[in-house]
C-alpha positions in Angstrom: 0.2 0.0 0.0 1.5 3.4 -1.0 1.1 6.9 0.6 1.9 10.3 -0.8 4.3 12.2 1.8 5.9 15.4 1.8 9.8 15.8 2.5 10.4 18.3 5.4 13.5 19.8 4.0 12.8 20.1 0.3 9.0 20.1 0.3 9.0 17.7 -2.6 6.3 15.0 -2.7 7.5 11.3 -2.8 5.7 8.1 -2.6 6.4 5.6 0.3 5.3 2.1 0.5 3.7 1.2 3.8 4.2 -2.3 5.3 0.9 -4.3 5.5 0.2 -4.8 9.2 -1.3 -8.4 9.8 -4.4 -8.4 12.0 -4.0 -10.3 15.3 -5.5 -13.8 15.2 -6.8 -13.3 18.7 -10.5 -13.1 17.7 -10.3 -16.0 15.5 -8.7 -18.2 18.1 -11.4 -17.0 20.6 -14.3 -17.7 18.3 -12.8 -21.2 17.6 -12.5 -21.8 21.1 -16.1 -20.8 21.7 -17.2 -23.1 19.0 -15.3 -25.9 20.5 -16.7 -25.3 23.9 -20.2 -25.3 22.5 -19.8 -28.5 20.6 -18.3 -30.0 23.7 -21.3 -28.7 25.7 -23.9 -30.3 23.5 -21.8 -33.5 23.1 -21.5 -34.1 26.8 -25.1 -33.1 27.5 -26.5 -35.1 24.6 -27.3 -38.4 26.7 -29.2 -36.2 29.3 -31.0 -34.2 26.6 -32.0 -37.2 24.6 -33.4 -38.9 27.7 -35.2 -35.7 28.6 -37.1 -35.4 25.4 -37.6 -39.0 24.7 -38.4 -40.1 28.1 -39.9 -37.1 29.9 -41.1 -34.4 27.7 -42.6 -36.6 25.0 -44.6 -38.7 27.5 -45.9 -35.5 29.2 -47.0 -34.1 25.9 -48.6 -37.4 24.7 -50.4 -37.9 28.0 -51.9 -34.6 27.6 -53.3 -35.6 24.2 -54.4 -39.1 25.6 -56.7 -37.4 28.2 -59.0 -36.4 25.4 -59.2 -39.8 23.8 -60.4 -43.3 24.7 -57.0 -45.0 24.1 -56.4 -48.2 25.3 -53.2 -50.5 25.8 -53.0 -51.4 22.3 -52.9 -47.9 21.0 -56.4 -47.9 19.5 -58.6 -44.9 20.3 -60.3 -41.8 19.1 -60.8 -38.1 20.2 -63.6 -37.9 22.6 -63.2 -34.5 23.9 -64.1 -34.0 27.8 -65.8 -37.3 28.0 -63.3 -38.5 30.4 -63.7 -35.8 32.9 -67.4 -35.9 32.7 -67.3 -39.7 33.3 -65.0 -39.1 36.4 -67.5 -36.7 38.2 -70.8 -38.5 37.3 -70.4 -42.2 36.5 -67.0 -43.1 38.6 -67.7 -43.4 42.1 -64.0 -44.1 43.1 -62.9 -40.9 41.4 -63.9 -38.6 44.3 -63.3 -41.2 47.0 -59.6 -41.8 45.9 -58.7 -38.0 45.8 -60.5 -37.7 49.4 -58.4 -40.5 50.6 -55.4 -39.1 49.1 -56.0 -35.8 50.8 -56.5 -37.3 54.2 -53.1 -38.9 53.9 -51.5 -35.6 52.9 -53.3 -33.7 55.8 -52.0 -36.5 58.3 -48.5 -37.1 56.9 -47.2 -33.9 56.0 -47.5 -31.9 59.3 -46.3 -34.9 61.1 -43.4 -35.5 58.9 -42.3 -31.9 59.2 -42.6 -31.7 62.9 -41.0 -34.9 63.7 -38.1 -34.2 61.0 -37.3 -31.0 62.9 -37.2 -32.3 66.4 -35.2 -35.3 65.3 -32.8 -33.1 63.6 -32.5 -30.8 66.6 -31.5 -33.8 68.6 -28.9 -34.9 66.2 -27.5 -31.5 66.1 -26.3 -32.0 69.7 -22.9 -33.1 70.4 -23.5 -36.6 72.0 -21.8 -39.8 72.2 -22.5 -42.0 69.1 -24.1 -39.3 67.1 -22.7 -40.9 63.6 -24.5 -44.1 64.5 -28.0 -42.3 65.1 -27.6 -40.1 62.0 -27.0 -43.4 60.0 -29.8 -45.2 61.7 -32.4 -42.4 60.7 -31.3 -42.3 57.1 -31.1 -45.9 56.3 -34.8 -46.4 56.1 -34.9 -43.7 53.4 -32.5 -45.5 51.1 -33.9 -49.0 51.9 -36.0 -50.7 49.2 -39.4 -49.4 49.4 -41.1 -52.7 48.8 -38.8 -54.5 51.2 -39.7 -51.9 54.1 -43.3 -52.1 53.2 -43.4 -56.0 53.5 -41.6 -55.7 56.5 -44.1 -53.4 58.1 -46.9 -55.6 56.8 -45.6 -58.3 59.2 -45.3 -56.0 62.0 -49.0 -54.9 61.4 -50.3 -58.5 61.4 -53.1 -59.1 63.5 -52.3 -62.3 65.0 -48.7 -62.5 65.1 -47.5 -59.2 64.4 -44.8 -57.8 66.9 -46.9 -54.8 67.9 -49.9 -56.7 69.0 -47.4 -59.1 70.8 -46.0 -56.4 72.8 -49.5 -55.2 73.7 -50.7 -58.5 74.7 -47.7 -58.5 77.2 -49.5 -55.5 78.9 -52.9 -57.3 78.7 -53.9 -55.1 75.9 -56.0 -56.6 73.0 -54.3 -56.4 69.7 -55.7 -53.9 66.9 -56.5 -55.0 63.4 -54.0 -52.3 61.9 -54.7 -52.9 58.4 -58.1 -54.4 58.4 -60.0 -51.7 60.3 -61.1 -48.9 57.9 -60.6 -46.2 60.6 -57.0 -47.4 61.4 -55.8 -48.4 58.0 -54.7 -45.1 56.8 -53.1 -44.1 60.0 -51.0 -47.4 59.8 -49.9 -46.2 56.6 -48.9 -42.8 57.6 -47.0 -44.3 60.5 -45.0 -46.4 58.2 -44.4 -43.5 56.0 -43.0 -41.5 58.9 -40.5 -44.1 59.2 -38.9 -43.4 55.9 -38.5 -39.4 56.4 -34.6 -39.9 56.7 -34.0 -37.3 53.8 -36.3 -34.6 55.3 -34.2 -35.2 58.6 -30.9 -34.7 56.9 -32.1 -31.6 55.2 -33.5 -30.1 58.4 -30.1 -30.9 60.2 -28.2 -29.1 57.4 -30.5 -26.0 58.1 -30.1 -26.2 62.0 -26.4 -26.4 61.7 -26.2 -23.5 59.3 -27.5 -21.2 62.0 -24.5 -19.1 63.5 -23.5 -20.1 67.2 -23.2 -16.5 68.0 -27.0 -16.1 68.2 -27.2 -18.7 70.9 -24.4 -17.2 72.7 -26.0 -13.9 72.7 -29.3 -15.5 73.8 -27.5 -17.3 76.9 -26.0 -13.9 77.9 -29.6 -12.6 77.9 -30.7 -15.3 80.1 -32.7 -17.2 77.4 -33.3 -21.0 78.2 -33.1 -23.9 75.8 -36.7 -23.9 75.0 -36.9 -20.2 74.3 -33.7 -20.4 72.0 -35.6 -23.2 70.0 -38.8 -21.2 69.5 -36.8 -17.7 69.1 -33.9 -18.6 67.1 -33.8 -22.3 65.7 -37.3 -22.4 64.5 -37.5 -19.0 62.9 -34.0 -19.3 61.0 -35.1 -22.8 60.0 -38.2 -21.8 58.1 -36.5 -21.7 54.7 -35.5 -25.4 55.2 -39.0 -26.1 56.6 -40.6 -24.3 53.4 -38.3 -26.6 51.0 -39.3 -29.7 53.0 -42.8 -28.8 53.0 -43.2 -28.3 49.1 -41.2 -31.4 48.5 -43.2 -33.5 51.0 -46.6 -32.3 49.6 -45.6 -33.2 46.0 -44.6 -36.6 47.2 -47.5 -37.3 49.7 -50.1 -36.8 46.9 -48.5 -39.4 44.8 -48.6 -42.1 47.6 -49.0 -45.5 45.8 -46.6 -48.2 47.0 -47.6 -48.5 50.6 -51.3 -48.7 50.3 -51.1 -50.9 47.2 -48.7 -53.6 48.9 -50.4 -53.5 52.4 -54.1 -53.3 51.7 -54.7 -52.9 47.9 -56.9 -49.9 48.7 -58.8 -51.6 51.1 -60.6 -52.3 53.7 -63.7 -50.9 52.1 -61.5 -48.5 49.7 -60.5 -46.6 52.9 -56.9 -46.4 51.6 -57.8 -46.3 48.0 -55.6 -43.4 46.5 -55.7 -41.5 43.4 -52.2 -43.2 42.4 -53.9 -46.6 42.9 -57.0 -45.6 40.8 -54.8 -44.1 38.1 -52.8 -47.3 37.9 -55.6 -49.8 37.9 -57.5 -47.7 35.1 -54.3 -47.6 33.1 -52.6 -50.9 33.3 -55.6 -53.1 34.7 -58.6 -52.0 32.9 -56.6 -50.7 29.8 -58.0 -47.2 29.9 -55.0 -45.2 29.0 -56.9 -42.0 28.1 -58.9 -42.0 31.4 -55.7 -42.7 33.5 -54.0 -39.8 31.7 -56.8 -37.5 32.5 -56.5 -38.7 36.2 -52.8 -37.9 36.1 -53.3 -34.3 34.9 -56.2 -33.9 37.5 -53.7 -35.0 40.2 -51.1 -32.5 38.7 -53.5 -29.6 38.9 -54.4 -30.4 42.6 -50.8 -30.4 43.4 -50.0 -27.2 41.4 -52.6 -25.5 43.2 -51.8 -26.3 46.6 -48.0 -25.7 46.1 -49.0 -22.1 44.8 -50.9 -21.7 47.7 -47.9 -22.5 50.0 -45.6 -20.4 47.8 -47.9 -17.3 48.1 -48.4 -17.5 51.9 -44.6 -18.2 52.5 -43.8 -14.6 52.8 -45.9 -14.5 55.9 -44.0 -17.1 57.8 -40.5 -17.8 56.1 -37.8 -15.6 57.5 -34.3 -15.2 55.8 -31.2 -14.4 57.7 -29.9 -11.4 55.6 
């Protein structure tokens, strides 16, 4: 490239060739690095993405379509609009019964599990001998096979030779038909479920241990006792953890299926017949996949509404240490 210049002494014009300056390759290298990082990202996440789209997203979308059909297990069916929903509220006596039983279970289990998890975690947060053993003992039931645990509790609840009735007989108390009495069967299932809240306990324990010790030291200086410290420091500062456990437990409780199916199969007199059991029976025993899909989405709507209510009210009782 040439430029016209003026000589400073003679004032004459002359041409001077200018060297071509090569542009730095930094941007090219940077863009190539970005493309390589993007390629590696999609390559490494491809297994999860394929599993999500094929095994999660597609079934969700397809089940939404199925709820408007009379599809059976063979894949044969036609579009029937809202007939499944109409049938549920007019001709299916077990639809409302199943949701009422599920709601009873949620009302009994969720508050009990939150309260029990808090106080057990509070005990586990203390420095006592054998603390590691107790933490492990409370967590093991959660990771143990659910079917095995449920069958074990079926033996414990057995009317004639169950261990609970045997212990009661030692004190001259007549045994209870834990799984055969319609007034007690759901309570028995709730007690079984409370035995497996190890995950809630561990999460609650983490929340308690995250509270600064300086708060307790200041409270002791002011003369606050142990009970006052629990209700004035521990409990308020654990509300974010309680809030998380509450949401997760509500969602899981509405899907209760395994325990009542194995122990009572929904009995006696449909007293433990939950929405998940009704959904399973219609879908896989009776072949009504369209109707079962409608029940699944109905359960989703109920869970979503209750969860939104809890979220909207959390600002009144959840306190953050900020």
